[in-house]
C-alpha positions, 0 to 999 in steps of 0.5 A: 171322127176327129179326136179332140183333147179330153176324149177317151181314146180306147174303150178298155181299162177306163178309170173315171173319177169325180172330184170337187173343184177348187174354188175360183178354178175353171178347168177345160176338157183335155187339160191336165188336172191334179189335186191340191192339199185338200183333194180338190181338182186344180190345173196340174200346172199349179205347183204342189199337186203331183203327189195326189195324182194326175188326171185329164179332164173329160169335161169342162167345169167353171167354178171360177165364181164358186167355193171349193166343192161347189162343183164336181168334175169327172177326170180320166186317171189310172191306166186310161188312154185319153186324148190330150194336147201336146205343148211341144215336140214329143217322141213316141213312147216317151214319158210326158208331164203337165206344163204350166198351161196344163198341156203335155210336155216331155219329161225324164222325171218320174215324179212328175210323169202323167203318162206316155205319149202313144201316138196320134189318132188311129196310129196303132202300127206306125205311130209318129212323133208329135209337134206343138198343139197336136191332139195326141193319145196319152196312156195315163200312168206308167 
């Protein structure tokens, strides 16, 4: 099996939560997601969503024609290992955040960190660094 963004990478410590999707919002599997001031799911590239938590979408929901709360989405959060898409070169073990396209990018700012880059699929003993658009394993949380 080849991993795709949004799939769960491990079967332990899984935390899946369901949130209402903001109005006029479409979220795709594998994108980084945050919660707006009303607690509705929005793409994490949107400013002002970090304080309410950061997640990765495990399904696609298109609420682009709806109002806030018309649809719900399941998100991976907490201590979950999930596949996401790198937006740039990443070093194993470094903290990552969401960028403006809701992919993961490196960061040294703990206030915007979504988790840590762990490696590629099936890389437990000798993980390698990532390049842009690689599907990678991210351990959510710190």
